[in-house]
FIDO-927877 format. One line per 10 residues: number of its first residue (from 1); their letters; for each residue x negated, y negated, z of N, C-alpha, C, O. Coordinates in steps of 0.2 Angstrom, whole numbers, m for minus. Layout:
// FIDO-927877
NUM) a) X,Y,Z,X,Y,Z,X,Y,Z,X,Y,Z | ... .
END
This chain:
// FIDO-927877
1) mkmkrklsig) m75,38,53,m68,39,55,m67,36,62,m71,37,67 | m61,33,63,m60,29,69,m58,34,74,m53,38,73 | m61,34,80,m59,39,85,m55,35,91,m56,29,92 | m50,39,93,m46,36,99,m50,38,105,m51,43,107 | m51,32,109,m55,33,115,m51,35,121,m53,38,126 | m44,33,121,m40,35,127,m34,39,125,m31,37,120 | m32,44,129,m26,48,127,m22,49,134,m25,51,139 | m16,47,133,m12,48,139,m9,55,139,m10,59,135 | m6,57,145,m4,64,146,2,65,140,2,70,138 | 6,60,139,11,61,134,8,62,127,11,66,123 .
11) slgalaltls) 3,58,126,0,58,119,m3,65,118,m4,68,112 | m6,68,123,m9,74,123,m4,79,121,m6,84,117 | 1,79,124,7,84,123,9,84,115,10,89,112 | 9,78,113,11,77,105,5,79,101,6,82,95 | m1,78,103,m7,80,99,m9,87,99,m12,90,94 | m7,91,104,m8,98,105,m4,102,100,1,104,102 | m6,103,94,m2,106,89,m2,113,91,m6,116,94 | 4,116,89,5,123,90,6,127,84,7,124,79 | 5,134,84,6,138,78,12,137,74,12,137,68 | 18,136,78,24,135,75,26,128,72,31,127,69 .
21) siapasaqsv) 21,123,73,23,116,72,19,114,66,19,108,64 | 15,118,62,12,116,56,14,120,50,14,126,51 | 15,117,45,16,121,39,11,120,33,12,115,30 | 6,124,33,1,123,28,4,124,21,9,127,19 | 0,121,16,2,121,9,2,128,6,6,129,1 | m3,132,8,m3,139,5,m3,144,10,m5,143,16 | 0,150,8,1,155,13,m6,159,14,m6,164,18 | m11,158,9,m17,162,10,m21,160,16,m22,155,17 | m23,166,20,m26,165,26,m34,165,25,m36,170,21 | m37,161,28,m45,161,27,m47,161,34,m45,157,39 .
31) qsqtlqnlnl) m52,165,36,m54,166,43,m62,164,43,m65,165,38 | m64,162,49,m71,160,51,m72,163,58,m68,164,62 | m79,164,59,m81,166,66,m85,161,69,m89,157,66 | m84,160,76,m87,155,80,m94,158,81,m95,163,83 | m99,153,81,m106,155,82,m109,154,89,m114,156,91 | m104,150,93,m106,149,100,m99,148,103,m94,147,100 | m99,147,110,m93,145,113,m91,138,111,m96,134,110 | m85,137,109,m83,131,105,m77,128,108,m72,131,109 | m77,121,109,m71,118,111,m66,116,106,m68,114,100 | m60,118,107,m55,116,103,m52,110,105,m49,109,110 .
41) rtgpgtsysi) m52,105,100,m50,98,102,m44,96,99,m42,98,94 | m40,90,102,m34,88,99,m35,84,93,m31,82,89 | m42,82,91,m43,78,86,m50,79,83,m54,82,87 | m52,76,77,m59,78,74,m64,73,77,m67,69,73 | m66,74,83,m71,70,86,m72,72,94,m68,75,97 | m78,71,96,m80,73,103,m76,69,108,m76,70,114 | m73,63,106,m69,59,111,m62,61,112,m59,59,117 | m60,66,108,m53,69,109,m54,74,114,m59,77,115 | m48,75,117,m47,80,123,m48,87,121,m46,89,115 | m51,91,126,m52,98,124,m45,102,126,m43,101,132 .
51) iltikkgtiv) m43,106,121,m37,110,123,m39,116,126,m36,118,131 | m44,120,124,m47,126,127,m53,127,124,m55,124,119 | m57,132,127,m64,134,124,m63,141,121,m61,146,124 | m65,141,115,m65,148,111,m72,151,112,m77,148,111 | m72,157,113,m78,161,115,m82,162,108,m79,163,103 | m89,163,109,m93,165,104,m91,171,100,m89,176,104 | m91,172,94,m89,178,90,m82,179,89,m80,183,86 | m78,174,91,m70,174,90,m69,172,83,m72,168,80 | m64,176,80,m61,175,73,m56,170,73,m51,171,77 | m56,164,70,m51,159,69,m48,159,62,m52,160,58 .
61) evvessknwt) m42,156,61,m40,155,55,m41,148,53,m39,143,57 | m44,146,47,m45,140,45,m39,137,41,m36,140,37 | m37,131,44,m31,127,41,m34,122,36,m31,122,30 | m39,119,38,m42,113,33,m49,112,36,m50,112,42 | m53,111,31,m60,110,32,m63,104,29,m61,102,24 | m67,101,33,m71,95,30,m78,96,32,m80,101,35 | m82,91,31,m90,91,32,m91,92,40,m95,97,41 | m88,89,44,m90,89,51,m85,93,56,m87,95,61 | m79,92,54,m74,95,58,m69,100,54,m67,98,48 | m67,105,57,m62,110,54,m56,111,58,m57,112,65 .
71) lvkynnsigy) m50,111,55,m44,112,59,m42,119,58,m42,122,53 | m42,122,64,m41,130,65,m35,132,69,m33,128,73 | m32,138,68,m27,141,72,m31,146,76,m35,150,74 | m29,146,83,m32,151,87,m26,153,92,m24,149,96 | m24,159,92,m19,161,97,m12,157,95,m10,157,89 | m10,154,100,m4,149,99,m6,142,99,m1,138,99 | m12,140,97,m14,133,97,m17,132,91,m20,136,87 | m17,125,89,m21,123,83,m25,117,85,m22,112,89 | m31,116,83,m35,110,84,m41,110,80,m42,114,76 | m45,105,82,m52,104,78,m58,107,82,m58,107,88 .
81) vssnylknts) m62,110,78,m69,112,81,m74,110,76,m73,108,70 | m80,109,79,m86,107,75,m87,112,69,m88,118,70 | m88,110,63,m89,114,57,m96,117,57,m97,122,54 | m101,114,61,m107,117,61,m108,123,65,m113,127,64 | m103,125,69,m103,131,73,m98,136,70,m96,141,74 | m96,136,64,m92,141,61,m96,145,55,m100,142,52 | m95,151,55,m98,155,49,m93,156,44,m87,158,45 | m95,154,38,m91,155,32,m85,150,33,m79,153,33 | m86,143,33,m80,139,33,m77,137,27,m73,132,27 | m79,140,21,m76,138,15,m69,140,15,m67,144,18 .
91) innkpsened) m65,136,11,m57,137,11,m55,138,4,m58,136,m1 | m49,141,3,m46,143,m3,m39,140,m3,m35,141,2 | m37,136,m8,m31,133,m8,m29,129,m2,m23,128,0 | m34,126,2,m33,121,7,m36,115,6,m42,115,3 | m33,109,8,m36,103,6,m41,100,10,m41,101,16 | m47,98,8,m52,95,11,m51,87,10,m47,85,6 | m55,83,14,m54,76,13,m55,73,6,m51,68,4 | m60,76,2,m61,73,m4,m59,77,m10,m61,76,m16 | m56,83,m9,m54,88,m14,m48,85,m18,m43,84,m15 | m48,86,m24,m42,84,m29,m39,90,m31,m41,93,m36 .
101) lpsnslklme) m34,92,m27,m31,99,m28,m26,98,m34,m23,93,m35 | m25,104,m38,m19,104,m43,m13,103,m39,m12,106,m34 | m8,100,m42,m2,98,m39,2,105,m38,6,105,m33 | 1,110,m42,6,116,m41,4,120,m35,7,125,m34 | m2,118,m31,m3,121,m25,0,118,m19,m1,121,m13 | 3,113,m20,6,109,m14,14,108,m15,16,108,m21 | 17,107,m10,24,106,m10,26,99,m11,23,95,m9 | 31,98,m16,33,91,m17,39,89,m13,44,93,m13 | 39,83,m10,44,80,m7,46,73,m9,41,70,m12 | 51,71,m7,54,64,m9,54,59,m3,57,61,2 .
111) cttgnlnvrk) 52,53,m4,53,48,1,60,45,1,63,44,m4 | 63,44,7,70,42,8,71,35,10,76,33,11 | 65,31,11,66,24,13,61,20,9,56,23,6 | 62,14,8,57,9,5,52,7,9,53,6,16 | 46,5,7,41,2,10,38,6,16,37,4,21 | 37,12,15,35,17,20,27,17,20,24,18,15 | 25,16,26,17,15,27,14,22,26,16,27,29 | 9,22,22,4,28,21,m2,26,26,m5,21,24 | m3,30,31,m9,28,35,m15,33,35,m14,39,32 | m20,31,37,m27,35,37,m26,41,41,m29,46,40 .
121) gpsisdsiig) m23,40,47,m22,46,51,m15,47,54,m11,42,52 | m13,52,58,m7,53,60,m4,49,66,m3,52,71 | m5,43,66,m3,38,71,m2,31,69,m5,29,64 | 3,28,72,4,21,70,m1,16,72,m1,10,69 | m6,18,75,m12,14,77,m17,15,71,m22,11,71 | m17,20,67,m21,21,61,m20,16,56,m14,13,55 | m25,14,52,m25,9,47,m20,11,41,m20,17,40 | m17,6,38,m12,7,33,m16,7,26,m20,2,25 | m16,12,22,m20,13,16,m15,12,10,m18,12,4 | m9,12,11,m4,11,5,3,11,7,5,12,13 .
131) kldktdrvyi) 8,11,3,15,12,4,19,16,m1,16,17,m7 | 24,19,1,28,23,m3,35,19,m4,37,16,1 | 38,19,m10,45,17,m11,50,22,m11,48,28,m11 | 56,20,m10,62,25,m10,62,29,m16,61,26,m22 | 62,36,m16,63,41,m21,56,42,m24,55,47,m28 | 50,39,m21,44,41,m23,43,49,m21,45,51,m16 | 39,52,m25,38,59,m24,31,60,m22,26,58,m26 | 29,64,m17,22,66,m15,21,73,m13,26,77,m12 | 15,75,m14,13,82,m13,11,82,m5,7,78,m3 | 14,87,m1,12,87,6,7,93,7,7,98,4 .
141) syntsngwtr) 3,92,12,m2,97,14,0,101,20,0,107,20 | 2,97,25,5,100,31,9,95,35,8,89,35 | 13,98,40,16,94,45,13,95,52,11,100,54 | 12,89,56,10,90,63,16,90,68,21,88,66 | 14,92,74,19,92,79,21,86,81,27,85,85 | 18,80,80,20,74,83,23,69,77,23,63,78 | 26,73,72,30,69,68,27,66,62,30,61,59 | 21,69,60,18,66,54,17,71,48,16,77,50 | 16,69,42,15,73,37,9,71,33,9,65,31 | 4,75,32,m1,74,28,0,75,20,3,80,18 .
151) ikyangygyv) m1,69,16,1,69,9,m5,68,5,m10,65,7 | m4,70,m2,m10,69,m7,m8,62,m9,m3,60,m11 | m13,57,m8,m12,50,m10,m18,47,m13,m24,48,m10 | m18,43,m18,m23,40,m22,m28,46,m23,m27,51,m26 | m35,45,m21,m40,49,m23,m41,54,m17,m46,58,m17 | m37,54,m12,m38,58,m6,m31,60,m3,m27,62,m6 | m31,59,4,m25,60,8,m23,55,13,m27,51,14 | m17,55,15,m15,50,20,m9,53,24,m7,59,23 | m6,49,28,m1,52,33,5,47,33,4,41,33 | 11,50,33,17,47,33,22,50,38,21,56,40 .
161) sskylkdine) 26,46,41,31,49,46,36,54,42,39,53,37 | 36,60,45,39,66,42,47,64,41,50,67,37 | 50,60,46,57,59,45,59,56,39,65,56,38 | 55,53,35,57,49,29,55,53,23,55,50,18 | 54,60,24,53,64,18,58,69,18,61,72,23 | 61,71,12,66,76,11,64,81,6,60,80,1 | 66,87,6,65,92,1,69,91,m5,74,87,m5 | 66,93,m11,69,92,m17,72,99,m20,68,104,m20 | 78,99,m21,81,105,m24,78,107,m30,76,103,m34 | 77,114,m31,74,117,m37,77,115,m43,74,113,m48 .
171) ntnvnltmqc) 84,115,m44,87,113,m50,92,107,m48,98,107,m48 | 88,101,m48,92,95,m46,94,92,m53,90,89,m57 | 101,93,m55,104,90,m61,104,82,m60,106,79,m56 | 101,79,m65,100,72,m65,105,69,m71,109,65,m69 | 103,71,m77,107,68,m83,107,61,m83,113,58,m83 | 101,58,m82,101,50,m82,96,48,m87,91,52,m89 | 97,42,m89,92,39,m94,86,36,m90,88,32,m86 | 80,38,m91,74,35,m87,69,33,m92,70,35,m98 | 64,29,m89,59,27,m94,52,28,m92,51,29,m86 | 48,28,m96,41,30,m95,37,24,m92,38,18,m94 .
181) nvdslnirkg) 33,25,m87,30,19,m84,23,19,m84,19,17,m80 | 20,23,m89,13,23,m91,12,22,m98,17,22,m102 | 6,20,m100,5,18,m107,6,24,m112,9,23,m117 | 4,30,m110,5,36,m114,7,42,m109,3,44,m105 | 12,46,m111,14,52,m107,15,58,m111,19,57,m116 | 12,63,m110,13,69,m114,20,72,m113,22,73,m107 | 23,74,m118,29,78,m118,27,86,m120,24,87,m125 | 28,90,m115,25,97,m116,31,102,m116,37,101,m115 | 29,108,m119,34,113,m121,36,116,m114,42,118,m114 | 32,117,m109,34,119,m103,32,115,m97,28,110,m98 .
191) pdstepvlgr) 35,116,m91,33,112,m85,26,113,m82,26,115,m76 | 21,112,m86,14,113,m83,9,110,m88,11,109,m94 | 4,107,m85,m1,103,m89,m5,107,m94,m8,105,m98 | m4,114,m94,m8,118,m98,m3,120,m104,m6,123,m109 | 3,118,m104,8,119,m110,6,115,m116,3,109,m115 | 8,117,m122,7,113,m128,10,106,m128,16,106,m125 | 7,101,m131,10,95,m131,14,94,m137,12,96,m143 | 20,92,m136,25,92,m142,26,85,m145,28,83,m150 | 24,80,m140,24,73,m142,22,68,m136,19,71,m132 | 23,62,m137,21,57,m132,26,52,m131,29,49,m136 .
201) lkykdkvnvv) 27,49,m125,31,44,m123,26,38,m122,20,38,m120 | 28,32,m124,24,26,m123,28,22,m118,33,23,m116 | 24,17,m115,27,13,m110,34,10,m111,35,7,m117 | 38,11,m107,45,9,m107,50,13,m112,56,11,m113 | 47,18,m115,51,23,m119,56,26,m115,55,28,m109 | 62,27,m117,68,30,m113,69,37,m115,69,38,m121 | 71,41,m110,72,48,m111,78,50,m107,79,47,m102 | 82,55,m109,87,58,m105,84,64,m101,82,69,m104 | 84,63,m94,82,68,m90,88,73,m88,93,70,m85 | 87,79,m89,92,84,m88,92,86,m81,97,86,m77 .
211) mnltngwski) 86,88,m78,85,90,m71,78,89,m69,73,89,m73 | 77,88,m63,70,88,m60,68,95,m56,73,98,m53 | 62,97,m57,60,103,m54,56,102,m48,53,96,m47 | 55,107,m43,51,106,m37,44,105,m39,40,103,m34 | 41,108,m44,34,108,m46,32,101,m49,26,100,m51 | 36,96,m49,34,89,m51,35,88,m58,32,83,m61 | 39,92,m61,41,91,m68,48,90,m70,52,92,m66 | 50,86,m75,57,85,m77,58,87,m84,54,87,m88 | 64,90,m84,67,93,m90,70,88,m94,75,85,m91 | 68,86,m100,71,81,m104,74,83,m111,72,89,m113 .
221) nfnggyayvn) 79,80,m114,81,81,m121,76,79,m125,73,73,m125 | 74,83,m130,69,81,m135,70,85,m142,70,91,m142 | 71,81,m147,71,84,m154,77,89,m154,75,94,m157 | 82,88,m151,88,93,m152,87,99,m147,91,103,m147 | 82,99,m143,81,104,m138,79,101,m131,81,96,m129 | 74,105,m128,72,102,m122,64,103,m121,61,106,m125 | 62,98,m117,54,98,m116,53,95,m109,58,94,m105 | 47,94,m107,45,93,m100,40,87,m100,36,87,m104 | 41,83,m95,36,78,m93,35,77,m86,39,80,m82 | 29,75,m84,27,74,m77,32,69,m73,32,63,m76 .
231) tkyisntvst) 36,71,m68,41,67,m65,38,60,m62,41,55,m63 | 32,60,m60,29,54,m56,28,49,m61,27,43,m59 | 28,50,m68,27,45,m73,33,42,m76,33,38,m81 | 39,44,m73,45,41,m76,49,39,m70,48,41,m64 | 54,34,m71,58,31,m66,64,28,m69,64,27,m75 | 69,26,m65,75,23,m67,73,16,m70,76,14,m75 | 69,13,m67,67,6,m69,59,6,m67,57,8,m62 | 55,2,m71,48,1,m69,48,m4,m63,51,m9,m64 | 45,m2,m58,44,m6,m52,40,m12,m53,34,m13,m51 | 43,m17,m57,39,m24,m58,41,m29,m54,47,m30,m53 .
241) psspkfmkcn) 36,m33,m51,38,m39,m46,43,m44,m50,41,m45,m56 | 48,m47,m47,52,m51,m50,48,m58,m52,50,m61,m57 | 43,m59,m49,38,m65,m50,31,m62,m50,30,m57,m46 | 26,m65,m53,20,m63,m53,17,m61,m46,17,m66,m42 | 15,m56,m45,12,m54,m38,4,m53,m39,2,m49,m43 | 1,m56,m34,m7,m55,m35,m9,m51,m28,m7,m53,m23 | m14,m47,m29,m17,m43,m24,m24,m44,m24,m27,m45,m30 | m28,m43,m19,m35,m43,m19,m38,m36,m18,m36,m32,m15 | m44,m36,m21,m48,m30,m20,m51,m30,m13,m54,m35,m11 | m51,m24,m9,m54,m24,m3,m60,m19,m2,m61,m17,4 .
251) tdvlnirsep) m63,m17,m8,m69,m13,m7,m74,m17,m12,m73,m21,m16 | m80,m15,m11,m86,m18,m14,m85,m18,m22,m86,m23,m25 | m84,m12,m25,m83,m11,m32,m77,m6,m33,m77,m1,m30 | m72,m8,m37,m67,m4,m38,m66,m3,m46,m65,m8,m50 | m66,3,m48,m66,4,m55,m59,3,m58,m54,5,m55 | m58,0,m64,m52,m1,m68,m52,4,m73,m57,4,m77 | m47,8,m73,m47,14,m78,m41,13,m83,m37,9,m82 | m42,16,m89,m37,16,m95,m31,19,m93,m26,17,m96 | m31,24,m89,m25,27,m87,m25,29,m79,m30,29,m76 | m19,31,m76,m19,32,m69,m22,38,m66,m18,42,m64 .
261) sksekiigkl) m29,39,m67,m32,45,m65,m39,44,m65,m42,40,m69 | m43,47,m60,m50,46,m59,m54,49,m64,m60,48,m65 | m51,53,m68,m54,57,m74,m54,52,m80,m57,54,m85 | m50,47,m80,m50,43,m86,m55,38,m87,m59,37,m82 | m56,35,m93,m61,30,m95,m61,24,m90,m56,21,m89 | m67,22,m88,m68,16,m84,m68,10,m89,m73,10,m93 | m64,5,m89,m64,0,m93,m66,m7,m90,m66,m12,m94 | m67,m7,m84,m69,m13,m80,m70,m12,m73,m69,m6,m71 | m72,m17,m69,m73,m16,m62,m70,m23,m59,m71,m28,m61 | m68,m22,m52,m66,m27,m48,m71,m28,m42,m74,m23,m40 .
271) kkgekvevvy) m73,m34,m40,m77,m35,m34,m73,m37,m28,m67,m39,m29 | m76,m36,m23,m72,m37,m16,m70,m44,m16,m73,m49,m17 | m63,m45,m14,m60,m52,m14,m57,m54,m20,m54,m59,m21 | m59,m51,m26,m56,m53,m33,m49,m52,m33,m46,m46,m31 | m45,m56,m36,m38,m56,m36,m36,m53,m43,m39,m55,m48 | m30,m49,m43,m28,m47,m49,m20,m47,m49,m17,m47,m44 | m17,m48,m55,m10,m48,m56,m7,m41,m56,m9,m37,m61 | m3,m39,m52,0,m32,m51,6,m32,m56,11,m36,m56 | 7,m27,m60,12,m26,m65,17,m21,m61,23,m23,m61 | 15,m15,m59,19,m11,m55,15,m6,m51,9,m5,m53 .
281) hlnsgwtrik) 18,m2,m46,14,3,m42,17,10,m44,23,10,m46 | 13,15,m45,15,21,m46,15,26,m40,11,24,m35 | 20,31,m40,20,35,m33,14,40,m33,13,43,m28 | 10,40,m38,4,44,m38,m2,40,m34,m8,43,m34 | m1,34,m32,m6,30,m28,m10,26,m33,m16,24,m31 | m8,24,m39,m11,20,m43,m7,14,m45,m1,14,m44 | m10,8,m46,m7,2,m48,m9,m1,m55,m15,m1,m57 | m4,m2,m59,m5,m5,m66,m6,m13,m65,m2,m16,m62 | m12,m15,m67,m14,m22,m67,m15,m25,m74,m16,m22,m78 | m14,m32,m74,m16,m35,m80,m24,m36,m80,m27,m38,m75 .
291) fntsygyvss) m27,m34,m86,m34,m35,m86,m36,m37,m93,m34,m34,m98 | m40,m43,m93,m41,m46,m99,m35,m47,m103,m30,m51,m101 | m34,m45,m109,m28,m46,m113,m24,m40,m113,m19,m40,m117 | m25,m35,m109,m21,m29,m109,m20,m27,m102,m18,m31,m98 | m20,m21,m101,m18,m18,m94,m23,m13,m92,m27,m10,m96 | m24,m11,m86,m28,m6,m83,m25,m3,m77,m20,m6,m74 | m28,2,m74,m25,5,m68,m31,5,m62,m37,7,m64 | m29,4,m56,m34,4,m51,m30,8,m45,m24,9,m45 | m34,11,m40,m32,15,m35,m28,10,m30,m31,5,m28 | m22,11,m28,m18,7,m24,m21,6,m17,m20,1,m14 .
301) ayli) m25,11,m15,m28,11,m8,m33,5,m7,m34,4,m1 | m35,3,m12,m40,m3,m12,m38,m10,m14,m42,m14,m15 | m31,m11,m13,m28,m17,m15,m25,m19,m8,m21,m15,m5 | m25,m26,m7,m22,m29,m1,m18,m35,m3,m15,m38,1 .
END
């Protein structure tokens, strides 16, 4: 993880998160106890400034935990402490760096601008790992006091400027014809992935969307009644480049999957520097590419 070596007084004020400036994804409180006097820092590393020192044996509330650093609330402050000196740092319904959370545990919001950078950390100096298009919907983990929002992106998490996200109304009446932008999309009886499958949409199949729900599902007209599909896999138009667009793989080995999910079958691999033709990008952090005589999907975070 890239550490910031220098912090100005102004940036310290922005980074010193307060209890009222963060909105976690779940209301469930998880607590841990400090095993020694522990520095509360503005970032996840010893190069970050110390906000205050928490005494040994103090109970703190865990916001988010990873292998080395844990984001905690203590009194009216929030910051990072070393995970090695906390007792029982496991979390429930809180995102870790590599955890793939179910979508219904996070709040869904909509991007209000095109070409919005998704960054590795909550700063414009952090590296760009992807982009959002206008009306893309993302699941948020929490908001920071310096104007950033942590979102679920690709196989992990990223950060975007909070001012370009907006809430989605519970019953947003749409009544628009939209089309499927994946090879196969389940049509379900209810707005949940556990509901029975009533049918399937194929790539570019059109449906009439009655309304969008805040849990990431859309109500559609189906067989004289109603059914539901996952909102992130339908759109007004498939975002296809007007002319062939090629991108390069920027990791050593990148899996090409049959569908846009890391649980789907691997049908091929890309090597670092290898070029592929992009068909379109999905707001779930996946990109549809041309592969052999057909198509496949790769994580957008590893294309440049």
